[in-house]
MOPAC internal coordinates of N, CA, C and O (Angstrom, degrees):
PM7 1SCF
backbone

  N    0.0000 0     0.00 0     0.00 0    0    0    0
  C    1.4469 1     0.00 0     0.00 0    1    0    0
  C    1.4927 1   109.42 1     0.00 0    2    1    0
  O    1.2310 1   120.10 1   -50.98 1    3    2    1
  N    1.3685 1   117.40 1   129.02 1    3    2    1
  C    1.4725 1   121.39 1  -176.86 1    5    3    2
  C    1.5132 1   101.75 1   -99.33 1    6    5    3
  O    1.2310 1   123.97 1   -47.62 1    7    6    5
  N    1.3376 1   109.99 1   132.38 1    7    6    5
  C    1.5157 1   118.69 1   177.45 1    9    7    6
  C    1.5358 1   105.34 1  -127.67 1   10    9    7
  O    1.2310 1   119.87 1   -52.18 1   11   10    9
  N    1.2816 1   117.86 1   127.82 1   11   10    9
  C    1.3906 1   120.92 1   179.41 1   13   11   10
  C    1.5579 1   108.17 1  -136.94 1   14   13   11
  O    1.2310 1   120.69 1   -20.40 1   15   14   13
  N    1.2861 1   116.29 1   159.60 1   15   14   13
  C    1.4126 1   125.70 1  -175.54 1   17   15   14
  C    1.5078 1   108.01 1   -68.80 1   18   17   15
  O    1.2310 1   119.03 1   -42.13 1   19   18   17
  N    1.3254 1   119.46 1   137.87 1   19   18   17
  C    1.4119 1   124.57 1   178.62 1   21   19   18
  C    1.5334 1   105.25 1   -85.36 1   22   21   19
  O    1.2310 1   122.02 1   -51.62 1   23   22   21
  N    1.4306 1   113.74 1   128.38 1   23   22   21
  C    1.4854 1   114.93 1  -177.43 1   25   23   22
  C    1.5263 1   112.08 1  -105.20 1   26   25   23
  O    1.2310 1   119.85 1   172.80 1   27   26   25
  N    1.2535 1   117.89 1    -7.20 1   27   26   25
  C    1.5273 1   118.46 1  -178.78 1   29   27   26
  C    1.5302 1   106.52 1  -149.44 1   30   29   27
  O    1.2310 1   121.69 1     4.63 1   31   30   29
  N    1.3385 1   114.37 1  -175.37 1   31   30   29
  C    1.5071 1   119.17 1   178.18 1   33   31   30
  C    1.4441 1   110.91 1   -73.56 1   34   33   31
  O    1.2310 1   119.55 1   -26.57 1   35   34   33
  N    1.3108 1   118.46 1   153.43 1   35   34   33
  C    1.4555 1   123.51 1   169.69 1   37   35   34
  C    1.5930 1   103.99 1   -69.72 1   38   37   35
  O    1.2310 1   121.96 1   -54.65 1   39   38   37
  N    1.2412 1   113.86 1   125.35 1   39   38   37
  C    1.4758 1   120.16 1  -176.38 1   41   39   38
  C    1.5585 1   108.03 1   -98.04 1   42   41   39
  O    1.2310 1   123.47 1   -51.28 1   43   42   41
  N    1.3575 1   110.95 1   128.72 1   43   42   41
  C    1.5013 1   118.94 1   177.46 1   45   43   42
  C    1.5033 1   108.32 1  -152.56 1   46   45   43
  O    1.2310 1   120.35 1    -1.90 1   47   46   45
  N    1.2770 1   116.93 1   178.10 1   47   46   45
  C    1.4240 1   122.27 1  -179.35 1   49   47   46
  C    1.5352 1   109.55 1   -62.26 1   50   49   47
  O    1.2310 1   118.87 1   151.76 1   51   50   49
  N    1.3013 1   119.76 1   -28.24 1   51   50   49
  C    1.4837 1   121.49 1   179.25 1   53   51   50
  C    1.5026 1   111.60 1   -63.22 1   54   53   51
  O    1.2310 1   118.88 1   151.29 1   55   54   53
  N    1.3002 1   119.74 1   -28.71 1   55   54   53
  C    1.4967 1   124.38 1  -178.81 1   57   55   54
  C    1.4878 1   110.55 1   -89.75 1   58   57   55
  O    1.2310 1   119.57 1   166.65 1   59   58   57
  N    1.3586 1   118.43 1   -13.35 1   59   58   57
  C    1.4612 1   120.44 1  -175.88 1   61   59   58
  C    1.4869 1   116.83 1  -108.95 1   62   61   59
  O    1.2310 1   118.74 1   133.39 1   63   62   61
  N    1.3229 1   120.00 1   -46.61 1   63   62   61
  C    1.4391 1   123.21 1  -175.41 1   65   63   62
  C    1.5804 1   109.87 1   -59.13 1   66   65   63
  O    1.2310 1   122.58 1   -54.01 1   67   66   65
  N    1.2939 1   112.66 1   125.99 1   67   66   65
  C    1.5188 1   118.61 1  -177.93 1   69   67   66
  C    1.5262 1   114.03 1    85.62 1   70   69   67
  O    1.2310 1   121.09 1   178.30 1   71   70   69
  N    1.3399 1   115.53 1    -1.70 1   71   70   69
  C    1.4809 1   120.94 1  -179.35 1   73   71   70
  C    1.5730 1   109.68 1  -132.37 1   74   73   71
  O    1.2310 1   122.47 1  -155.86 1   75   74   73
  N    1.3548 1   112.88 1    24.14 1   75   74   73
  C    1.4617 1   116.09 1  -176.32 1   77   75   74
  C    1.5545 1   112.03 1   -54.94 1   78   77   75
  O    1.2310 1   118.68 1   139.63 1   79   78   77
  N    1.2575 1   120.12 1   -40.37 1   79   78   77
  C    1.4816 1   123.32 1   179.56 1   81   79   78
  C    1.5005 1   112.16 1   -60.46 1   82   81   79
  O    1.2310 1   120.93 1   134.83 1   83   82   81
  N    1.3281 1   115.82 1   -45.17 1   83   82   81
  C    1.4621 1   117.74 1  -179.70 1   85   83   82
  C    1.5571 1   113.72 1   -72.04 1   86   85   83
  O    1.2310 1   120.71 1   147.38 1   87   86   85
  N    1.3539 1   116.25 1   -32.62 1   87   86   85
  C    1.4247 1   119.86 1   171.74 1   89   87   86
  C    1.5249 1   111.84 1   -64.63 1   90   89   87
  O    1.2310 1   121.35 1   134.37 1   91   90   89
  N    1.3423 1   115.03 1   -45.63 1   91   90   89
  C    1.4987 1   119.47 1   177.95 1   93   91   90
  C    1.4470 1   109.89 1   -56.99 1   94   93   91
  O    1.2310 1   118.48 1   133.73 1   95   94   93
  N    1.3211 1   120.50 1   -46.27 1   95   94   93
  C    1.4691 1   126.27 1   179.25 1   97   95   94
  C    1.4440 1   110.99 1   -59.67 1   98   97   95
  O    1.2310 1   118.09 1   133.18 1   99   98   97
  N    1.3090 1   121.24 1   -46.82 1   99   98   97
  C    1.4199 1   125.13 1  -178.72 1  101   99   98
  C    1.5590 1   110.69 1   -63.19 1  102  101   99
  O    1.2310 1   120.75 1   136.26 1  103  102  101
  N    1.3103 1   116.16 1   -43.74 1  103  102  101
  C    1.4151 1   117.79 1   178.57 1  105  103  102
  C    1.5681 1   109.96 1   -64.36 1  106  105  103
  O    1.2310 1   120.03 1   134.18 1  107  106  105
  N    1.2891 1   117.55 1   -45.82 1  107  106  105
  C    1.4669 1   119.55 1  -176.09 1  109  107  106
  C    1.5502 1   110.93 1   -73.77 1  110  109  107
  O    1.2310 1   118.31 1   137.08 1  111  110  109
  N    1.3099 1   120.82 1   -42.92 1  111  110  109
  C    1.4494 1   121.97 1  -174.97 1  113  111  110
  C    1.5577 1   115.88 1   -99.17 1  114  113  111
  O    1.2310 1   120.56 1   166.11 1  115  114  113
  N    1.2919 1   116.54 1   -13.89 1  115  114  113
  C    1.4765 1   123.02 1  -175.22 1  117  115  114
  C    1.4708 1   114.16 1    70.79 1  118  117  115
  O    1.2310 1   121.02 1     5.26 1  119  118  117
  N    1.2695 1   115.65 1  -174.74 1  119  118  117
  C    1.5065 1   122.52 1   176.16 1  121  119  118
  C    1.5485 1   106.04 1  -131.38 1  122  121  119
  O    1.2310 1   121.49 1   -52.10 1  123  122  121
  N    1.3178 1   114.75 1   127.90 1  123  122  121
  C    1.4296 1   118.64 1  -178.98 1  125  123  122
  C    1.4822 1   114.37 1   -54.38 1  126  125  123
  O    1.2310 1   119.21 1   -57.65 1  127  126  125
  N    1.2506 1   119.11 1   122.35 1  127  126  125
  C    1.4732 1   126.99 1   178.00 1  129  127  126
  C    1.4798 1   114.54 1    82.54 1  130  129  127
  O    1.2310 1   120.39 1   177.01 1  131  130  129
  N    1.3839 1   116.87 1    -2.99 1  131  130  129
  C    1.4573 1   120.87 1  -172.92 1  133  131  130
  C    1.5146 1   110.70 1  -116.11 1  134  133  131
  O    1.2310 1   120.86 1   130.40 1  135  134  133
  N    1.2620 1   115.96 1   -49.60 1  135  134  133
  C    1.5068 1   117.71 1   179.37 1  137  135  134
  C    1.5514 1   107.47 1  -157.52 1  138  137  135
  O    1.2310 1   122.35 1   -26.13 1  139  138  137
  N    1.3473 1   113.11 1   153.87 1  139  138  137
  C    1.4797 1   116.99 1   179.92 1  141  139  138
  C    1.5219 1   107.65 1   -79.62 1  142  141  139
  O    1.2310 1   121.38 1   -17.70 1  143  142  141
  N    1.3039 1   114.97 1   162.30 1  143  142  141
  C    1.4525 1   120.25 1   172.96 1  145  143  142
  C    1.5933 1   107.90 1   -86.64 1  146  145  143
  O    1.2310 1   121.60 1   -24.64 1  147  146  145
  N    1.3069 1   114.54 1   155.36 1  147  146  145
  C    1.4595 1   120.90 1   179.35 1  149  147  146
  C    1.4986 1   113.78 1  -116.84 1  150  149  147
  O    1.2310 1   121.71 1  -154.40 1  151  150  149
  N    1.3325 1   114.34 1    25.60 1  151  150  149
  C    1.5221 1   124.20 1  -179.09 1  153  151  150
  C    1.5377 1   109.15 1   -53.23 1  154  153  151
  O    1.2310 1   120.68 1   136.99 1  155  154  153
  N    1.3441 1   116.31 1   -43.01 1  155  154  153
  C    1.5000 1   118.28 1  -174.70 1  157  155  154
  C    1.4714 1   112.56 1   -99.59 1  158  157  155
  O    1.2310 1   118.62 1  -179.85 1  159  158  157
  N    1.3308 1   120.24 1     0.15 1  159  158  157
  C    1.4469 1   123.04 1   178.81 1  161  159  158
  C    1.4665 1   117.85 1  -112.38 1  162  161  159
  O    1.2310 1   122.21 1   174.71 1  163  162  161
  N    1.3604 1   113.38 1    -5.29 1  163  162  161
  C    1.5123 1   117.16 1  -176.95 1  165  163  162
  C    1.5512 1   107.07 1  -136.51 1  166  165  163
  O    1.2310 1   121.37 1   -34.23 1  167  166  165
  N    1.2486 1   114.99 1   145.77 1  167  166  165
  C    1.4638 1   121.10 1   170.71 1  169  167  166
  C    1.4860 1   110.13 1   -81.07 1  170  169  167
  O    1.2310 1   120.35 1   -29.10 1  171  170  169
  N    1.3576 1   116.93 1   150.90 1  171  170  169
  C    1.5303 1   117.12 1   178.32 1  173  171  170
  C    1.5385 1   112.82 1   -56.09 1  174  173  171
  O    1.2310 1   118.98 1   147.14 1  175  174  173
  N    1.3222 1   119.56 1   -32.86 1  175  174  173
  C    1.4896 1   120.56 1   176.35 1  177  175  174
  C    1.4897 1   111.10 1   -64.34 1  178  177  175
  O    1.2310 1   119.17 1   149.18 1  179  178  177
  N    1.2942 1   119.18 1   -30.82 1  179  178  177
  C    1.4742 1   119.71 1   177.24 1  181  179  178
  C    1.4675 1   113.01 1   -73.28 1  182  181  179
  O    1.2310 1   120.83 1   144.33 1  183  182  181
  N    1.3531 1   116.01 1   -35.67 1  183  182  181
  C    1.4698 1   119.22 1   176.18 1  185  183  182
  C    1.4867 1   110.87 1   -65.79 1  186  185  183
  O    1.2310 1   122.39 1   139.47 1  187  186  185
  N    1.2768 1   113.03 1   -40.53 1  187  186  185
  C    1.5279 1   119.75 1   178.77 1  189  187  186
  C    1.5149 1   110.87 1   -60.57 1  190  189  187
  O    1.2310 1   121.80 1   139.30 1  191  190  189
  N    1.3517 1   114.15 1   -40.70 1  191  190  189
  C    1.4834 1   119.18 1   179.19 1  193  191  190
  C    1.5240 1   110.03 1   -64.57 1  194  193  191
  O    1.2310 1   118.80 1   144.00 1  195  194  193
  N    1.3407 1   119.90 1   -36.00 1  195  194  193
  C    1.3996 1   121.26 1  -179.75 1  197  195  194
  C    1.5215 1   109.41 1   -67.98 1  198  197  195
  O    1.2310 1   120.39 1   137.40 1  199  198  197
  N    1.2895 1   116.87 1   -42.60 1  199  198  197
  C    1.4696 1   123.15 1  -179.42 1  201  199  198
  C    1.5424 1   107.99 1   -62.54 1  202  201  199
  O    1.2310 1   120.17 1   133.60 1  203  202  201
  N    1.2854 1   117.29 1   -46.40 1  203  202  201
  C    1.4403 1   120.17 1  -179.39 1  205  203  202
  C    1.5728 1   111.09 1   -61.72 1  206  205  203
  O    1.2310 1   122.10 1   138.61 1  207  206  205
  N    1.3625 1   113.58 1   -41.39 1  207  206  205
  C    1.4681 1   116.66 1   177.37 1  209  207  206
  C    1.5370 1   110.65 1   -62.22 1  210  209  207
  O    1.2310 1   120.73 1   132.74 1  211  210  209
  N    1.3271 1   116.22 1   -47.26 1  211  210  209
  C    1.4784 1   119.11 1  -178.21 1  213  211  210
  C    1.4979 1   114.01 1   -59.23 1  214  213  211
  O    1.2310 1   119.52 1   152.98 1  215  214  213
  N    1.3568 1   118.52 1   -27.02 1  215  214  213
  C    1.4236 1   123.30 1   174.79 1  217  215  214
  C    1.5297 1   110.81 1   -64.77 1  218  217  215
  O    1.2310 1   119.07 1   163.00 1  219  218  217
  N    1.3478 1   119.39 1   -17.00 1  219  218  217
  C    1.5314 1   119.95 1  -178.05 1  221  219  218
  C    1.4873 1   108.66 1   -99.04 1  222  221  219
  O    1.2310 1   117.89 1   173.70 1  223  222  221
  N    1.2752 1   121.63 1    -6.30 1  223  222  221
  C    1.5185 1   121.26 1  -172.15 1  225  223  222
  C    1.5286 1   106.64 1   -87.41 1  226  225  223
  O    1.2310 1   122.99 1   -52.40 1  227  226  225
  N    1.3351 1   111.87 1   127.60 1  227  226  225
  C    1.5220 1   115.81 1   175.10 1  229  227  226
  C    1.4988 1   111.08 1   -79.81 1  230  229  227
  O    1.2310 1   121.66 1   -24.04 1  231  230  229
  N    1.3158 1   114.44 1   155.96 1  231  230  229
  C    1.4798 1   121.07 1   177.33 1  233  231  230
  C    1.5443 1   109.38 1   -61.63 1  234  233  231
  O    1.2310 1   120.44 1   -48.07 1  235  234  233
  N    1.3119 1   116.76 1   131.93 1  235  234  233
  C    1.4650 1   118.52 1   179.66 1  237  235  234
  C    1.5563 1   114.45 1   -65.82 1  238  237  235
  O    1.2310 1   121.24 1   -30.16 1  239  238  237
  N    1.3360 1   115.24 1   149.84 1  239  238  237
  C    1.3307 1   118.92 1  -179.93 1  241  239  238
  C    1.5191 1   107.86 1   -82.81 1  242  241  239
  O    1.2310 1   119.28 1   -28.18 1  243  242  241
  N    1.3416 1   118.98 1   151.82 1  243  242  241
  C    1.4543 1   122.78 1  -177.36 1  245  243  242
  C    1.5862 1   107.37 1   -60.58 1  246  245  243
  O    1.2310 1   121.07 1   -36.14 1  247  246  245
  N    1.3282 1   115.55 1   143.86 1  247  246  245
  C    1.4448 1   118.22 1  -178.46 1  249  247  246
  C    1.5300 1   110.36 1   -71.21 1  250  249  247
  O    1.2310 1   121.61 1   -29.82 1  251  250  249
  N    1.3401 1   114.53 1   150.18 1  251  250  249
  C    1.4501 1   121.30 1   178.81 1  253  251  250
  C    1.4826 1   105.56 1   -89.79 1  254  253  251
  O    1.2310 1   119.02 1   -51.86 1  255  254  253
  N    1.2884 1   119.48 1   128.14 1  255  254  253
  C    1.5463 1   118.94 1   179.65 1  257  255  254
  C    1.5370 1   108.07 1   -68.95 1  258  257  255
  O    1.2310 1   122.64 1   -26.20 1  259  258  257
  N    1.3269 1   112.54 1   153.80 1  259  258  257
  C    1.4500 1   117.41 1   178.42 1  261  259  258
  C    1.5193 1   113.58 1   -62.44 1  262  261  259
  O    1.2310 1   119.39 1   151.22 1  263  262  261
  N    1.2652 1   118.76 1   -28.78 1  263  262  261
  C    1.4759 1   123.69 1   178.51 1  265  263  262
  C    1.5492 1   109.11 1   -60.85 1  266  265  263
  O    1.2310 1   121.70 1   130.56 1  267  266  265
  N    1.3053 1   114.34 1   -49.44 1  267  266  265
  C    1.4809 1   118.83 1  -178.70 1  269  267  266
  C    1.5376 1   108.72 1   -69.01 1  270  269  267
  O    1.2310 1   119.31 1   141.21 1  271  270  269
  N    1.3092 1   118.93 1   -38.79 1  271  270  269
  C    1.4841 1   121.10 1  -179.21 1  273  271  270
  C    1.5114 1   113.28 1   -64.74 1  274  273  271
  O    1.2310 1   119.67 1   150.73 1  275  274  273
  N    1.2196 1   118.23 1   -29.27 1  275  274  273
  C    1.4907 1   123.64 1  -175.67 1  277  275  274
  C    1.5076 1   112.03 1   -84.40 1  278  277  275
  O    1.2310 1   118.67 1   172.72 1  279  278  277
  N    1.3159 1   120.14 1    -7.28 1  279  278  277
  C    1.4276 1   121.52 1  -177.91 1  281  279  278
  C    1.4865 1   111.41 1  -108.76 1  282  281  279
  O    1.2310 1   120.10 1   180.00 1  283  282  281

């Protein structure tokens, strides 16, 4: 089992629907100290495709601890 540190929020439709403008702004401009902006690396249509995709992603289920999985 590979376990790595989570660096950002779990992204799902719950975080995007109704907040498309804020999500678009974060992707384009970034967040200081958290993620770079992609204003110069992505076309607006690509950002819209990401937003539309995120609207289809279900909220992740809580992880099962290794202790429970081993029993």
